[in-house]
N, C-alpha and C positions, 0 to 999 in steps of 0.2 A: 674520587676517594676522599673520604674525610679525613686531615691531618691530625684531629685530635682523637682518634680512635684508636685505642694502643694494640693495633692488632696489624700482621702483615699484611700487604697490600691484597696478595693472593688471597688470604682468609678474607678479607673483605668481598671481594669479588665471588668467592665462593658461597657466602652468607647470601649477597644480594641474589645470585642465580639461583639457589638453593630455594630462597623465597618466592622467587617467579615459579620457577616449576611448580610447588605446592600451591599456588596459584591459579595454575592450569594454562600457565603461557607455553608457547614454542610447541603446540599440537604438530606443526609442520617441521620442526626440526629448530634447533639453536641457530642463531647468527654464525657466520663463520668468524673464526679466528681473529682476523684482522680488524673486522666490523668490532669486535669485543675489545679489543685493543683500544681505537678510537673511542668507543663508547664510556669506556672507563679511564682512559687516560694513563694505561700500564704499559708495562714490556710485554711482548709476547710471551715472553718464560711465565710472568706472572698467570696470564689468562691459560696457559696450558698446564700449570700446576692446580690452579682453581678447578678446571674441567677434570685432571687427574683425581682428584679428589672426589669430584660428581661420579665419576665411573667407578671410583673403587666402592662407593656406598651404593652401588647399584642403582643411580636415580637416573643416569644416562647410558647411551649406549655410542661409541665412538668408533666407525668403521672407515677406512679409507676410501675413498670416493664415493661415500655415502652421507657423508656429514657424520654432525651429532643431533639424535634423536631421544627426547625422553622416554624412559622407559614405563610401561604399564605396571601399576601396583601388583599385579599377579606375576609380573615377571622376577619382579625386584626378590623373590626369595629364592633364585638361582644364581644369585648375584654373588661375586667371591667374598667371602667372608673377609674383614681387616686381619692384619695378620697379629699374633699374639702379641698380647702387651702394647699395642698401638691404643695411644689415648685419643679420646674422640669427644664431642662435643662440649661440656664444662669444663671437664679436665683439662682437653687440649687450649682452651680458652685460657685457663687458670695459667696454664706454663706462657703462653705468649705475653700476656699481660706482665708475669713475672719479667720476662727478658726487658720490658719498657722501663723498670723502676729500678734504683738503687737499694741496697738493703746494708743496714746496720745489723750485725750479729752479735745481739748483746749478751748472750751466754750459750752454752752449748754443753751440757753436763750429762755425765750418765748417774741415773739414780733410782732408787725403790719405785717401784709403780705405785702412786696413791690408789686407792680402793675406785674410784672414779675412773682413774683411765686404766687401769687392770680390767674393768668390766669393759669398757668401750674396745678395748683391742683383746678381749678373749684372751685375756693371760693370767695365769697363777698370781695369787697376791704376792705384790711385793716385787715382783720379776723385774729384771732390768730392763730399763728404755731408756732411750734419748730425749731428753727434753731441751730443744730450742726455744730461743726467745729472740725476735727479729724483729725491728721496725723496718716497714719499707716506706720509700719516699717518692714523690715525682719531682720537678722543677718547681712544683709551687709549697713543696713542704711537706713534712709528715703526712701520710695516707694512713697507715694501718700499723697495728701491733699484734704482733702474731706468734704464738704459742704452740709448738708442735710436739708430739710425742709418737715415738717409732721403737719397736721393739729393738731390743739390743742387737740381735744377732743381723737385723738387717741394716742397721747402723753402722756397723763396725767401720767400713770404707770410707766413711765421711765425718767431717768434724767441723770446727767453726770456720776454718779457712773455706772449703771445699761450700760451705752453705753461703758464703760469702758472694761467691762466683755463680751459682749454678741454681734453678728452681729444684727444690726437696725431690720432688716426682720425677725428675731427670736423673737426679741423684738415685734414687731407689731405684730406677730403669737400669741404670747401669750396674748396681749390684743384682741384678738379676731377677727384678720384680716385675710380675707381667700383671700391670694394673689392669683392672675390670672394671670396677664401677663407684661409685660414690654416694653417700647419702649426705643432704645438707640440711640445715635449719637456719632460718634467720629471724632474730627478734631485737630487741633494744637493751640497752646496760647503760647505767650513767658511769661514766669515769672517774673510778678512784684515782687518790693521789699521784700514784706511781705512774701511772697510763698516761693521765693528764699532762705530766710534766713531759713524758716522753712523744707526746702528741701534738703539745702546745698548745691545750684547751683547758678551759677553766674544769676544776674538780665538779663532779656531777654531771657534766656534759652528758646528754644523749647520745649514744653511739651505735651504730649498728653491730650487732654481735653475730657472728657467724662460726658454727660449730659443722663441722665435716670429718666424716668417717670414710676413710679409702679402704675399698679392697681389692684384692688380688684377683686374678683370673678364675682362681679356685674359691673365692669368695671369703679369703680370709683378711681379717682386718689388719692392714698395715701402718696405717697412720691415722691418728685423731689429731686436728687443727681445732684451734680456739682464735678467734681474729675477731678485733676491734676496728672499725672502721669511722672514718670521717662522714658523717650521713650528707651531707652537701657536696662530697666529692665521689662518691662511689655508686656505682649505678650497678643493678641486677637486672638482666634482660631477659625474659624468658617468650617463648609463642604457645597459645593455647588454642586447640582446636577440640573441636565438639565430637565425639563418638560414640556409635552404638545405634541401637533404635529408637524411636519415635517415645517410646516410653522410659527408656533406660538411659539416655545421653548423658554422658559424663566430661568433664573435661580433662585433656591430656595435654601436659605441658614439655616443652622443648625447650633445653637450654638456649639460649644463643650465646649471651656473651657476659663478661663482669668487665665492665667499663669504669674508668675514673679519668679526674683532671687534676 
């Protein structure tokens, strides 16, 4: 396991095994749990949790006395669907990464939604929203400057104190929101004087700019995030696969993790 990767050990094991399954390994079955424990150098409970995650996604079939075998793609459609509200992929990685950093909540206020915010969140003009500004840091210093906008009715149960303790996605789920999906764009933006001072960089430094809209299970926008990240300390990783016929192959992405140091 890579100690510098800000993900729980079970999730690292899960990611490695998922990639190996995608490569077509383990056609005769996955190694026994004890062998995986030795291979990854982790506890048996960690391996079991990773295998449970793969089984929940329909990638493997675990049966007592028969071992663990990969499921054929044609069988995966019949696999049990994740529980409502369960975060997966990028959203889950965001939460795990958040748990590995410290946060300074600079402000948390209820304001009238500016036009751009109302549009992103599909709200009436000047509807009330919670605006929170935070700076996340690791042991190496400030990492990101994040502004989040959440409809007021969804943010009533948490404020500055709660945002300092837990990732906002967990707070939303606790408020009854069932997270469904997210759309995200990544670009570059120069740091203005305020952000530069908060991140400890020179004014005009190029930062990675991340914009993310999170939707609930009924496809309603529940959060708009604007994040500015140190480009030399933030890494976004995805896996690309080619699908389709010979004349119509396209690249399909799978988000793996958002890593930093």
